[in-house]
All heavy atoms as an XYZ file, in Angstrom:
906
protein
N      32.937    183.158   -161.617
C      32.017    182.057   -162.021
C      31.181    182.586   -163.162
O      30.939    183.770   -163.360
C      31.310    181.497   -160.819
C      32.112    180.950   -159.789
S      32.641    179.354   -160.046
C      33.554    179.024   -158.473
N      30.502    181.719   -163.789
C      29.411    182.152   -164.759
C      29.987    182.010   -166.275
O      30.787    181.097   -166.441
N      29.451    182.833   -167.065
C      29.882    182.762   -168.531
C      30.296    184.215   -168.986
O      29.596    185.077   -168.627
C      28.712    182.237   -169.336
C      28.926    182.246   -170.881
C      30.054    181.401   -171.345
C      27.604    181.977   -171.558
N      31.486    184.297   -169.631
C      31.874    185.575   -170.124
C      32.648    185.360   -171.501
O      32.900    184.213   -171.887
C      32.923    186.228   -169.133
O      34.068    185.305   -168.905
N      32.777    186.411   -172.205
C      33.521    186.370   -173.499
C      34.322    187.717   -173.648
O      34.213    188.526   -172.924
C      32.544    186.251   -174.767
O      33.244    185.923   -175.883
C      31.647    187.481   -174.891
N      35.322    187.581   -174.540
C      36.299    188.601   -174.734
C      36.832    188.476   -176.160
O      37.163    187.402   -176.531
C      37.363    188.529   -173.762
C      38.394    189.504   -173.804
N      39.694    189.335   -173.454
C      38.336    190.891   -174.144
C      40.503    190.486   -173.597
N      39.644    191.417   -174.057
N      36.810    189.533   -176.906
C      37.272    189.449   -178.320
C      38.424    190.410   -178.523
O      38.408    191.606   -178.207
C      36.099    189.837   -179.394
C      36.777    189.629   -180.766
C      34.924    188.909   -179.110
N      39.514    189.865   -179.180
C      40.732    190.580   -179.456
C      40.874    190.506   -181.005
O      40.729    189.512   -181.647
C      41.967    190.022   -178.787
C      41.923    190.019   -177.384
C      43.162    189.266   -176.760
C      41.959    191.395   -176.842
N      41.050    191.777   -181.580
C      41.390    191.924   -183.006
C      42.782    191.863   -183.225
O      43.576    192.617   -182.865
C      40.799    193.503   -183.353
C      41.142    193.882   -184.672
O      41.941    193.227   -185.458
O      40.665    194.963   -185.004
N      43.154    190.629   -183.861
C      44.578    190.442   -184.138
C      45.155    191.138   -185.254
O      46.364    191.335   -185.423
C      44.806    188.906   -184.312
O      44.080    188.449   -185.401
C      44.422    188.166   -183.048
N      44.198    191.734   -186.075
C      44.742    192.567   -187.212
C      45.289    193.851   -186.737
O      46.394    194.358   -187.146
C      43.666    192.808   -188.335
C      44.074    193.661   -189.460
S      42.648    194.002   -190.526
C      43.548    194.587   -191.920
N      44.603    194.463   -185.820
C      44.917    195.767   -185.307
C      45.680    195.698   -183.939
O      46.175    196.684   -183.428
C      43.755    196.747   -185.105
C      43.078    197.031   -186.501
N      41.878    196.350   -186.877
C      43.444    197.740   -187.464
C      41.608    196.831   -188.059
N      42.425    197.715   -188.433
N      45.673    194.497   -183.366
C      46.401    194.396   -181.997
C      45.572    195.155   -180.951
O      46.319    195.781   -179.988
N      44.250    194.951   -180.926
C      43.509    195.663   -179.924
C      42.164    194.979   -179.612
O      41.810    194.019   -180.307
C      43.147    197.075   -180.444
O      42.237    197.000   -181.576
N      41.518    195.295   -178.459
C      40.218    194.726   -178.330
C      39.281    195.062   -179.387
O      39.460    196.243   -179.976
C      39.712    195.363   -176.934
C      41.051    195.761   -176.356
C      41.951    196.179   -177.367
N      38.357    194.223   -179.679
C      37.352    194.413   -180.798
C      36.062    195.328   -180.298
O      35.043    194.887   -180.316
C      36.842    193.144   -181.308
N      36.405    196.518   -179.932
C      35.313    197.482   -179.358
C      34.414    197.700   -180.503
O      34.822    197.877   -181.595
C      36.070    198.739   -178.955
N      33.126    197.620   -180.159
C      32.100    197.778   -181.198
C      31.622    196.674   -181.924
O      30.661    196.793   -182.699
N      32.176    195.491   -181.738
C      31.685    194.263   -182.473
C      30.304    193.876   -181.781
O      30.186    193.734   -180.656
C      32.698    193.135   -182.285
C      32.199    191.876   -183.115
S      33.348    190.480   -182.995
C      34.613    191.022   -184.001
N      29.273    193.523   -182.704
C      28.182    193.013   -182.303
C      28.169    191.529   -181.989
O      28.858    190.795   -182.774
C      27.024    193.275   -183.292
N      27.582    191.026   -180.914
C      27.637    189.626   -180.471
C      26.201    189.255   -180.028
O      25.406    190.002   -179.501
C      28.629    189.444   -179.253
C      28.654    188.007   -178.817
C      30.083    190.054   -179.538
N      25.877    187.969   -180.351
C      24.591    187.410   -179.975
C      24.839    186.127   -179.160
O      25.693    185.411   -179.527
C      23.545    187.210   -181.159
N      24.113    185.926   -178.082
C      24.145    184.760   -177.348
C      22.869    183.881   -177.484
O      21.888    184.630   -177.286
C      24.428    185.028   -175.877
C      24.299    183.895   -174.796
C      25.473    182.771   -174.990
C      24.357    184.353   -173.445
N      22.972    182.629   -177.648
C      21.820    181.747   -177.732
C      21.956    180.519   -176.848
O      23.090    180.181   -176.585
C      21.848    181.240   -179.223
C      21.632    182.294   -180.285
C      22.674    182.890   -180.852
C      20.265    182.504   -180.760
C      22.513    183.877   -181.821
C      20.099    183.431   -181.894
C      21.186    184.081   -182.320
O      21.048    185.025   -183.372
N      20.881    180.020   -176.430
C      20.909    178.616   -175.920
C      20.459    177.808   -177.060
O      19.880    178.237   -177.877
C      19.857    178.549   -174.793
O      18.450    178.802   -175.252
C      20.206    179.336   -173.520
N      20.995    176.564   -177.012
C      20.680    175.653   -178.162
C      20.226    174.337   -177.613
O      20.490    174.000   -176.519
C      21.963    175.461   -179.073
O      22.965    174.803   -178.254
C      22.496    176.753   -179.609
N      19.430    173.699   -178.480
C      18.990    172.375   -178.189
C      18.806    171.634   -179.595
O      17.932    172.078   -180.370
C      17.532    172.409   -177.476
C      17.276    171.098   -176.882
C      16.187    171.273   -175.754
O      15.296    171.996   -175.888
N      16.206    170.405   -174.696
N      19.774    170.798   -179.870
C      19.859    170.180   -181.206
C      20.093    171.384   -182.274
O      21.007    172.190   -181.998
N      19.335    171.404   -183.265
C      19.537    172.423   -184.313
C      18.781    173.726   -183.863
O      18.829    174.722   -184.611
C      19.025    171.949   -185.685
C      20.040    170.894   -186.270
O      21.175    170.916   -185.778
O      19.510    170.011   -187.013
N      17.939    173.698   -182.997
C      17.173    174.827   -182.540
C      17.955    175.723   -181.732
O      18.692    175.486   -180.726
C      15.854    174.459   -181.716
N      17.920    177.060   -181.889
C      18.677    178.117   -181.105
C      17.699    179.171   -180.644
O      16.847    179.649   -181.417
C      19.719    178.739   -181.955
N      17.720    179.507   -179.368
C      16.917    180.686   -178.805
C      17.746    181.781   -178.431
O      18.754    181.633   -177.620
C      16.128    180.112   -177.689
O      15.424    178.996   -178.062
C      15.240    181.127   -177.057
N      17.547    182.954   -178.922
C      18.310    184.220   -178.607
C      18.037    184.550   -177.107
O      16.878    184.635   -176.666
C      17.817    185.344   -179.483
C      18.456    186.665   -179.203
C      20.043    186.555   -179.567
C      17.784    187.842   -180.044
N      19.128    184.777   -176.466
C      19.136    185.072   -175.089
C      19.347    186.640   -175.010
O      18.667    187.345   -174.279
C      20.237    184.410   -174.166
C      20.225    184.955   -172.842
C      19.959    182.925   -174.171
N      20.467    187.145   -175.654
C      20.639    188.589   -175.642
C      21.611    188.892   -176.802
O      22.315    188.093   -177.290
C      21.240    188.992   -174.337
C      22.706    188.518   -174.175
C      23.323    189.051   -172.892
N      22.578    188.756   -171.836
C      22.973    189.015   -170.462
N      24.006    189.634   -170.221
N      22.171    188.571   -169.564
N      21.608    190.220   -177.093
C      22.609    190.828   -178.119
C      23.135    191.874   -177.485
O      22.553    192.645   -176.571
C      21.773    191.276   -179.305
C      21.140    190.112   -180.144
C      20.361    190.539   -181.325
O      19.524    191.529   -181.173
N      20.698    190.237   -182.597
N      24.478    192.126   -177.761
C      25.157    193.208   -177.140
C      26.317    193.633   -178.069
O      26.649    193.009   -179.058
C      25.683    192.833   -175.738
C      26.447    191.584   -175.715
C      27.885    191.587   -175.808
C      25.868    190.363   -175.650
C      28.693    190.445   -175.723
C      26.552    189.127   -175.708
C      27.958    189.217   -175.708
N      26.931    194.893   -177.712
C      27.923    195.326   -178.458
C      29.171    195.577   -177.564
O      29.037    195.990   -176.377
C      27.687    196.788   -179.028
O      26.515    196.616   -179.919
C      28.876    197.355   -179.797
N      30.303    194.971   -177.925
C      31.476    194.930   -177.101
C      31.962    196.351   -176.659
O      32.001    197.221   -177.474
C      32.619    194.074   -177.751
C      32.379    192.662   -178.124
C      33.467    192.021   -178.805
C      31.889    191.906   -176.851
N      32.460    196.525   -175.489
C      33.031    197.783   -174.973
C      34.407    197.976   -175.428
O      35.012    197.163   -176.189
C      32.719    197.912   -173.508
C      33.568    196.915   -172.633
O      34.485    196.250   -173.214
N      33.216    196.757   -171.354
N      35.097    199.035   -174.964
C      36.379    199.481   -175.372
C      37.413    198.325   -174.994
O      38.555    198.221   -175.566
C      36.713    200.726   -174.697
N      37.028    197.572   -174.012
C      37.902    196.373   -173.648
C      37.664    195.083   -174.324
O      38.228    194.028   -174.104
C      37.868    196.146   -172.133
C      38.900    195.346   -171.441
O      40.123    195.365   -172.060
O      38.627    194.540   -170.556
N      36.590    195.178   -175.247
C      36.275    193.927   -176.097
C      35.487    193.025   -175.261
O      35.355    191.762   -175.641
N      34.714    193.473   -174.256
C      33.929    192.676   -173.467
C      32.405    193.155   -173.373
O      32.162    194.275   -173.769
C      34.424    192.612   -171.974
C      35.904    192.127   -171.861
C      36.410    192.264   -170.486
N      37.835    191.841   -170.473
C      38.329    190.647   -170.246
N      37.570    189.718   -170.077
N      39.579    190.415   -170.204
N      31.550    192.317   -172.825
C      30.213    192.780   -172.642
C      30.145    193.885   -171.660
O      30.720    193.708   -170.546
C      29.351    191.531   -172.202
C      27.888    191.894   -171.891
O      27.406    192.888   -172.476
N      27.344    191.062   -170.986
N      29.592    194.970   -172.079
C      29.642    196.206   -171.170
C      28.755    195.881   -169.791
O      28.992    196.512   -168.697
C      28.905    197.204   -171.946
C      28.191    196.582   -172.948
C      28.859    195.290   -173.243
N      27.808    194.870   -169.819
C      27.096    194.588   -168.614
C      27.681    193.561   -167.806
O      27.226    192.977   -166.884
C      25.685    194.096   -168.929
C      24.987    195.284   -169.681
O      25.191    196.477   -169.405
O      24.204    194.905   -170.654
N      28.976    193.152   -167.977
C      29.712    192.074   -167.266
C      29.301    190.722   -167.760
O      29.120    190.517   -169.066
N      29.433    189.781   -166.911
C      29.211    188.409   -167.271
C      27.847    188.121   -168.011
O      26.912    188.805   -167.788
C      29.202    187.564   -165.980
C      29.928    188.386   -165.050
C      29.662    189.820   -165.469
N      27.871    187.167   -168.983
C      26.683    186.919   -169.774
C      25.656    186.225   -168.959
O      24.521    186.276   -168.944
C      27.012    186.053   -171.000
C      28.004    186.810   -172.020
C      28.352    185.900   -173.078
C      27.485    187.998   -172.447
N      26.106    185.300   -168.055
C      25.555    184.657   -166.964
C      26.403    184.703   -165.704
O      27.553    184.533   -165.805
C      25.197    183.139   -167.233
C      24.245    182.860   -168.259
C      24.462    182.458   -169.473
C      22.864    182.988   -167.913
C      23.435    182.144   -170.480
C      21.785    182.595   -168.854
C      22.114    182.294   -170.109
O      21.160    181.982   -170.998
N      25.693    184.968   -164.522
C      26.525    184.955   -163.299
C      26.447    183.436   -162.870
O      25.838    182.608   -163.461
C      26.003    185.840   -162.310
C      24.568    185.724   -161.953
O      24.064    184.488   -161.910
O      23.944    186.595   -161.439
N      27.153    183.281   -161.765
C      27.290    181.870   -161.322
C      25.966    181.293   -160.749
O      25.955    180.086   -160.616
C      28.386    181.781   -160.142
C      28.130    182.639   -158.995
O      27.215    183.501   -159.082
N      28.941    182.401   -157.935
N      24.964    182.078   -160.476
C      23.673    181.527   -159.990
C      22.743    181.267   -161.223
O      21.786    180.521   -160.990
C      23.026    182.487   -158.944
O      22.693    183.774   -159.612
C      23.900    182.664   -157.729
N      22.888    181.865   -162.345
C      22.008    181.774   -163.468
C      22.552    180.832   -164.521
O      21.757    180.380   -165.468
C      21.594    183.055   -164.052
O      22.668    183.775   -164.430
N      23.867    180.512   -164.566
C      24.422    179.655   -165.559
C      23.887    178.247   -165.422
O      23.790    177.643   -164.319
C      25.851    179.613   -165.574
C      26.600    178.773   -166.585
C      26.348    179.228   -167.962
C      28.131    178.689   -166.297
N      23.317    177.613   -166.544
C      22.824    176.218   -166.453
C      23.562    175.251   -167.302
O      24.161    175.739   -168.323
C      21.354    176.188   -166.819
C      20.417    177.017   -165.934
C      20.259    176.387   -164.677
N      19.533    177.353   -163.768
C      19.962    177.903   -162.629
N      21.308    177.711   -162.425
N      19.223    178.586   -161.944
N      23.599    174.082   -166.949
C      24.179    172.916   -167.672
C      23.471    172.915   -169.067
O      22.219    173.103   -169.126
C      24.090    171.591   -167.058
C      24.773    170.426   -167.625
C      24.692    169.174   -166.784
C      25.402    168.141   -167.321
N      25.387    167.020   -166.392
N      24.132    172.913   -170.201
C      23.487    172.854   -171.481
C      24.400    173.271   -172.529
O      25.568    173.320   -172.449
N      23.750    173.581   -173.724
C      24.649    174.113   -174.804
C      24.324    175.414   -175.297
O      23.065    175.789   -175.145
C      24.442    173.008   -176.085
O      23.051    172.971   -176.375
C      25.064    171.658   -175.778
N      25.207    176.071   -175.734
C      25.107    177.535   -176.020
C      25.837    177.904   -177.338
O      26.642    177.050   -177.884
C      25.809    178.340   -174.927
C      25.086    178.190   -173.582
C      25.540    177.150   -172.728
C      24.233    179.098   -173.153
C      24.857    176.915   -171.560
C      23.555    178.901   -171.879
C      23.894    177.861   -171.154
O      23.349    177.662   -169.875
N      25.464    179.023   -177.837
C      26.091    179.567   -179.087
C      26.379    181.078   -178.961
O      25.555    181.831   -178.572
C      25.252    179.319   -180.373
C      25.692    179.883   -181.581
C      24.778    179.531   -182.776
N      24.773    178.166   -182.846
C      23.753    177.309   -183.362
N      22.627    177.989   -183.619
N      23.808    176.082   -183.529
N      27.702    181.446   -179.287
C      27.868    182.868   -179.429
C      28.134    183.074   -180.914
O      28.873    182.320   -181.509
C      29.176    183.184   -178.654
C      29.065    183.424   -177.097
C      30.422    183.336   -176.383
C      28.224    184.635   -176.888
N      27.589    184.205   -181.278
C      27.685    184.646   -182.719
C      28.345    186.079   -182.841
O      27.717    186.905   -182.228
C      26.385    184.563   -183.541
C      26.634    184.969   -185.011
C      25.719    183.226   -183.450
N      29.522    186.156   -183.437
C      30.298    187.340   -183.519
C      30.214    187.935   -184.864
O      30.495    187.247   -185.928
C      31.700    187.088   -183.146
C      31.937    186.526   -181.806
C      31.909    185.068   -181.726
C      32.193    187.203   -180.711
C      32.088    184.536   -180.481
C      32.343    186.642   -179.403
C      32.338    185.319   -179.340
N      29.796    189.112   -185.031
C      29.600    189.874   -186.422
C      31.002    190.407   -186.738
O      31.346    191.501   -186.820
C      28.648    190.889   -186.370
C      28.474    191.582   -187.745
O      28.922    191.047   -188.732
O      27.694    192.616   -187.786
N      31.853    189.416   -187.354
C      33.258    189.764   -187.701
C      33.229    190.733   -188.861
O      34.012    191.742   -188.798
C      33.971    188.416   -187.949
C      35.316    188.724   -188.546
C      34.100    187.650   -186.705
N      32.565    190.370   -189.949
C      32.657    191.275   -191.220
C      32.168    192.683   -190.800
O      32.716    193.677   -191.228
C      31.865    190.674   -192.261
N      31.037    192.783   -190.068
C      30.488    194.129   -189.767
C      31.458    194.937   -188.874
O      31.621    196.128   -189.143
N      32.198    194.274   -188.050
C      33.162    194.945   -187.214
C      34.274    195.437   -188.059
O      34.627    196.620   -187.924
C      33.729    194.070   -186.207
C      34.912    194.443   -185.497
C      34.946    195.497   -184.557
C      36.190    193.944   -185.944
C      36.066    195.960   -184.005
C      37.381    194.404   -185.273
C      37.334    195.406   -184.371
O      38.567    195.911   -183.822
N      34.859    194.557   -188.918
C      36.090    195.013   -189.684
C      35.598    196.137   -190.732
O      36.379    197.072   -190.932
C      36.739    193.859   -190.363
C      37.630    193.137   -189.344
C      37.285    191.827   -188.894
C      38.820    193.757   -188.875
C      38.061    191.279   -187.907
C      39.639    193.015   -188.011
C      39.230    191.870   -187.495
N      34.428    195.929   -191.388
C      33.931    196.988   -192.323
C      33.854    198.384   -191.507
O      34.258    199.409   -192.116
C      32.718    196.616   -192.924
C      32.794    195.460   -193.918
C      31.447    195.023   -194.455
C      31.575    193.908   -195.463
N      30.335    193.402   -195.980
N      33.349    198.400   -190.330
C      33.147    199.530   -189.572
C      34.481    200.101   -189.141
O      34.658    201.317   -189.077
C      32.404    199.244   -188.357
N      35.503    199.379   -189.265
C      36.883    199.806   -188.991
C      37.586    200.352   -190.122
O      38.759    200.758   -190.192
C      37.769    198.703   -188.264
C      37.434    198.303   -186.957
C      38.113    198.893   -185.771
N      39.394    199.490   -185.939
C      40.476    199.293   -185.221
N      40.437    198.267   -184.167
N      41.534    199.930   -185.311
N      36.886    200.233   -191.260
C      37.444    200.669   -192.559
C      38.252    199.684   -193.355
O      38.927    200.080   -194.292
N      38.244    198.485   -192.900
C      39.056    197.404   -193.573
C      38.247    197.124   -194.922
O      37.032    196.792   -194.893
C      39.205    196.201   -192.683
C      39.886    194.975   -193.533
C      39.990    196.526   -191.427
N      38.896    197.073   -195.981
C      38.301    196.782   -197.266
C      38.339    195.318   -197.393
O      39.408    194.679   -197.492
C      39.032    197.397   -198.502
C      38.415    197.034   -199.777
C      39.085    198.943   -198.317
N      37.053    194.614   -197.444
C      36.989    193.283   -197.615
C      36.438    192.817   -198.956
O      35.641    193.639   -199.380
C      35.984    192.725   -196.400
C      36.343    193.100   -195.019
C      35.245    192.600   -194.119
C      37.658    192.317   -194.662
N      36.804    191.699   -199.426
C      36.193    191.282   -200.710
C      34.843    190.918   -200.477
O      34.339    190.586   -199.410
C      37.193    190.095   -201.057
C      37.682    189.524   -199.728
C      37.788    190.655   -198.871
N      34.108    190.816   -201.712
C      32.677    190.273   -201.630
C      32.601    189.026   -202.441
O      32.902    189.053   -203.587
C      31.750    191.404   -202.237
C      31.628    192.578   -201.341
C      30.930    192.367   -200.022
O      30.164    191.399   -199.938
O      31.209    192.995   -199.044
N      32.104    187.944   -201.882
C      31.877    187.842   -200.385
C      33.176    187.835   -199.551
O      34.153    187.321   -200.085
C      31.042    186.527   -200.327
C      31.544    185.716   -201.450
C      31.915    186.785   -202.480
N      33.099    188.260   -198.372
C      34.250    188.322   -197.534
C      34.430    186.908   -196.996
O      33.535    186.052   -196.969
C      34.078    189.217   -196.436
C      32.740    189.230   -195.719
O      31.764    189.649   -196.358
N      32.655    188.793   -194.618
N      35.680    186.647   -196.529
C      36.039    185.267   -196.173
C      35.223    184.892   -194.770
O      34.570    183.839   -194.752
C      37.569    185.179   -195.877
C      38.039    183.732   -195.482
C      37.963    182.693   -196.467
C      38.430    183.537   -194.219
C      38.349    181.445   -196.068
C      38.946    182.265   -193.858
C      38.722    181.145   -194.811
N      35.296    185.689   -193.871
C      34.531    185.508   -192.541
C      33.426    186.530   -192.525
O      33.707    187.693   -192.643
C      35.443    185.594   -191.345
C      36.461    184.540   -191.177
C      37.414    184.847   -189.986
C      35.816    183.129   -191.094
N      32.210    186.080   -192.275
C      31.118    186.972   -192.135
C      30.794    186.965   -190.605
O      31.073    187.920   -189.887
C      29.815    186.489   -192.935
C      28.683    187.489   -192.789
O      29.032    188.637   -192.605
N      27.553    187.030   -193.098
N      30.193    185.928   -190.151
C      29.959    185.825   -188.705
C      30.605    184.448   -188.233
O      30.726    183.536   -188.982
C      28.426    185.615   -188.433
C      27.652    186.957   -188.614
C      26.192    186.823   -188.357
N      25.469    187.938   -188.853
C      24.932    188.040   -190.010
N      25.098    187.075   -190.895
N      24.274    189.177   -190.345
N      31.293    184.588   -187.057
C      31.873    183.499   -186.354
C      30.931    183.046   -185.408
O      30.465    183.625   -184.510
C      33.219    183.773   -185.800
C      33.787    182.718   -184.878
C      34.266    184.098   -186.972
N      30.358    181.687   -185.538
C      29.572    181.019   -184.614
C      30.271    180.021   -183.876
O      30.868    179.080   -184.375
C      28.305    180.493   -185.456
O      27.448    179.896   -184.603
N      30.259    180.110   -182.452
C      30.908    179.136   -181.635
C      29.855    178.444   -180.813
O      29.047    179.153   -179.954
C      31.917    179.932   -180.629
C      33.033    180.718   -181.354
C      33.858    181.421   -180.318
C      33.814    179.812   -182.186
N      29.661    177.147   -180.989
C      28.844    176.226   -180.188
C      29.680    175.652   -179.152
O      30.689    175.116   -179.409
C      28.218    175.141   -181.071
C      27.229    175.775   -182.038
O      26.831    177.041   -182.013
O      26.499    175.037   -182.787
N      29.163    175.644   -177.907
C      29.924    175.052   -176.777
C      29.075    174.539   -175.665
O      27.832    174.896   -175.674
C      30.998    176.167   -176.251
C      30.329    177.297   -175.698
C      29.987    177.482   -174.311
C      29.921    178.360   -176.517
C      29.422    178.579   -173.827
C      29.364    179.549   -176.035
C      29.025    179.636   -174.650
N      29.543    173.698   -174.931
C      28.677    173.118   -173.796
C      29.238    173.545   -172.461
O      30.409    173.733   -172.210
N      28.227    173.655   -171.558
C      28.554    173.936   -170.106
C      28.116    172.634   -169.397
O      26.997    172.212   -169.232
C      27.798    175.074   -169.560
C      27.912    175.244   -168.156
C      28.238    176.367   -170.255
N      29.144    172.019   -168.850
C      28.956    170.675   -168.092
C      28.817    170.940   -166.578
O      28.289    170.171   -165.876
C      30.035    169.676   -168.426
N      29.531    172.023   -166.132
C      29.553    172.172   -164.781
C      29.172    173.685   -164.405
O      29.959    174.597   -164.580
C      30.999    171.972   -164.176
C      31.548    170.576   -164.610
N      31.239    169.527   -163.859
C      32.417    170.251   -165.488
C      31.816    168.520   -164.396
N      32.536    168.857   -165.421
N      27.997    173.726   -163.752
C      27.362    175.124   -163.466
C      28.229    175.814   -162.407
O      28.090    177.057   -162.308
C      25.864    174.888   -162.908
C      24.984    174.225   -163.930
C      23.722    173.815   -163.307
O      23.655    173.723   -161.990
O      22.783    173.595   -163.990
N      29.039    175.108   -161.656
C      29.870    175.819   -160.490
C      31.159    176.277   -161.133
O      32.013    176.804   -160.224
C      30.019    174.920   -159.385
C      30.756    173.624   -159.780
O      30.750    173.140   -160.942
O      31.361    172.926   -158.817
N      31.412    176.134   -162.394
C      32.787    176.571   -162.821
C      32.629    177.841   -163.804
O      31.511    178.094   -164.222
C      33.333    175.407   -163.662
C      33.804    174.287   -162.871
C      34.384    173.216   -163.705
O      34.817    173.378   -164.936
N      34.716    172.055   -163.095
N      33.727    178.507   -163.972
C      33.586    179.687   -164.959
C      33.998    179.197   -166.324
O      34.903    178.505   -166.573
C      34.663    180.720   -164.437
C      34.574    182.015   -165.261
N      33.670    183.003   -165.113
C      35.341    182.449   -166.394
C      33.846    183.916   -165.959
N      34.848    183.585   -166.774
N      33.044    179.766   -167.226
C      33.341    179.404   -168.667
C      33.649    180.675   -169.376
O      32.637    181.624   -169.407
C      32.185    178.764   -169.241
C      31.960    177.259   -168.843
C      31.514    176.936   -167.644
C      32.374    176.262   -169.777
C      31.429    175.684   -167.310
C      32.356    174.846   -169.438
C      31.792    174.585   -168.077
O      31.677    173.271   -167.753
N      34.786    180.986   -169.745
C      35.213    182.133   -170.493
C      35.551    181.679   -171.938
O      36.299    180.805   -172.170
C      36.513    182.748   -169.864
C      36.868    184.011   -170.454
N      36.076    185.204   -170.542
C      38.007    184.363   -171.210
C      36.723    186.141   -171.292
N      37.885    185.765   -171.517
N      34.758    182.446   -172.868
C      35.036    181.961   -174.217
C      35.591    183.175   -175.041
O      34.914    184.092   -175.532
C      33.593    181.615   -174.916
C      33.749    181.118   -176.333
C      32.882    180.676   -174.096
N      36.956    183.227   -175.113
C      37.632    184.364   -175.784
C      37.664    184.055   -177.315
O      37.610    182.833   -177.720
C      38.991    184.374   -175.345
C      39.179    182.970   -174.609
C      37.834    182.408   -174.319
N      37.657    184.998   -178.216
C      37.833    184.893   -179.501
C      38.974    185.797   -180.016
O      38.940    187.089   -179.663
C      36.528    185.316   -180.268
C      36.607    185.312   -181.857
C      36.655    183.807   -182.335
C      35.314    185.988   -182.471
N      39.966    185.327   -180.736
C      40.961    186.084   -181.362
C      40.661    186.058   -182.961
O      40.576    184.943   -183.409
C      42.385    185.484   -181.117
C      42.879    185.568   -179.600
C      42.281    184.562   -178.672
C      44.312    185.468   -179.563
N      40.552    187.213   -183.450
C      39.998    187.267   -184.887
C      40.642    188.232   -185.741
O      41.018    189.324   -185.204
C      38.431    187.450   -184.724
C      38.092    188.878   -184.234
C      37.870    187.154   -186.138
N      40.757    187.899   -186.968
C      41.212    188.884   -188.018
C      40.095    188.708   -189.211
O      39.175    187.712   -188.981
C      42.574    188.505   -188.524
O      42.504    187.454   -189.472
N      40.130    189.418   -190.365
C      39.270    189.037   -191.353
C      39.383    187.812   -191.982
O      38.543    187.292   -192.736
C      39.545    190.207   -192.326
C      40.220    191.300   -191.624
C      40.970    190.579   -190.506
N      40.466    187.010   -191.743
C      40.838    185.770   -192.419
C      40.993    184.598   -191.524
O      41.212    183.526   -191.969
C      42.108    185.969   -193.272
C      41.950    187.187   -194.088
C      41.385    187.304   -195.350
C      42.546    188.541   -193.924
N      41.345    188.490   -195.847
C      42.118    189.349   -194.966
C      43.148    189.027   -192.777
C      42.394    190.707   -195.006
C      43.577    190.385   -192.813
C      43.169    191.162   -193.975
N      41.026    184.802   -190.187
C      41.158    183.647   -189.350
C      40.619    183.994   -187.861
O      40.526    185.210   -187.580
C      42.765    183.268   -189.154
O      43.400    184.407   -188.459
N      40.416    182.911   -187.144
C      40.076    183.039   -185.758
C      40.417    181.830   -184.956
O      40.740    180.719   -185.443
C      38.538    183.244   -185.633
C      37.663    182.143   -185.941
C      37.258    181.217   -185.004
C      37.185    181.968   -187.299
C      36.394    180.217   -185.336
C      36.344    180.985   -187.577
C      35.977    179.925   -186.603
O      35.168    178.964   -186.905
N      40.542    182.037   -183.716
C      40.850    180.844   -182.736
C      40.122    181.160   -181.460
O      39.823    182.364   -181.120
C      42.362    180.632   -182.529
O      42.830    181.704   -181.744
N      39.835    180.183   -180.757
C      39.169    180.248   -179.498
C      39.655    179.120   -178.499
O      40.243    178.239   -178.988
C      37.603    180.175   -179.641
O      36.949    180.530   -178.369
C      37.042    178.790   -180.119
N      39.299    179.278   -177.399
C      39.692    178.153   -176.338
C      38.753    178.462   -175.073
O      38.201    179.438   -174.998
C      41.118    178.231   -175.968
C      41.593    179.633   -175.587
C      41.657    179.949   -174.178
C      41.973    180.692   -176.480
C      42.021    181.300   -173.779
C      42.325    181.892   -176.090
C      42.424    182.174   -174.703
O      42.801    183.472   -174.414
N      38.795    177.482   -174.248
C      38.163    177.812   -172.873
C      39.172    178.539   -172.023
O      40.070    177.985   -171.637
C      37.614    176.534   -172.280
C      37.009    176.781   -170.916
C      36.459    175.595   -170.250
N      35.928    176.023   -168.962
C      35.664    175.259   -167.956
N      35.661    173.817   -168.243
N      35.208    175.582   -166.849
N      38.916    179.726   -171.739
C      39.754    180.537   -170.862
C      39.473    180.374   -169.461
O      38.510    179.560   -169.015
N      40.025    181.149   -168.646
C      39.780    181.160   -167.123
C      39.229    182.480   -166.707
O      39.177    183.360   -167.375
C      41.090    180.796   -166.515
O      42.079    181.833   -166.786
């Protein structure tokens, strides 16, 4: 239960170890930073869930993934300006008693996401 994320690098076929991520709560256009972290070797938050099942609240959230910074650090030559800089995912939590997993599959030119389990 709670909230988690996982990032897979589809260009290299591996977890996006070392990618910087920020989590925000949102209310309309306003966003409040909750935490920043760097993904571990498995492409996940090294501290586990972003919220556990007792602290997750109904509301809206934003995850921001530093895609360009990650690929540049991996030695990928990107054009300036690069196609994707940061990927920002806004999503809602309607049921505090359910698990919300927000995976990101990403390359320098595309991304996809879904509500995982």
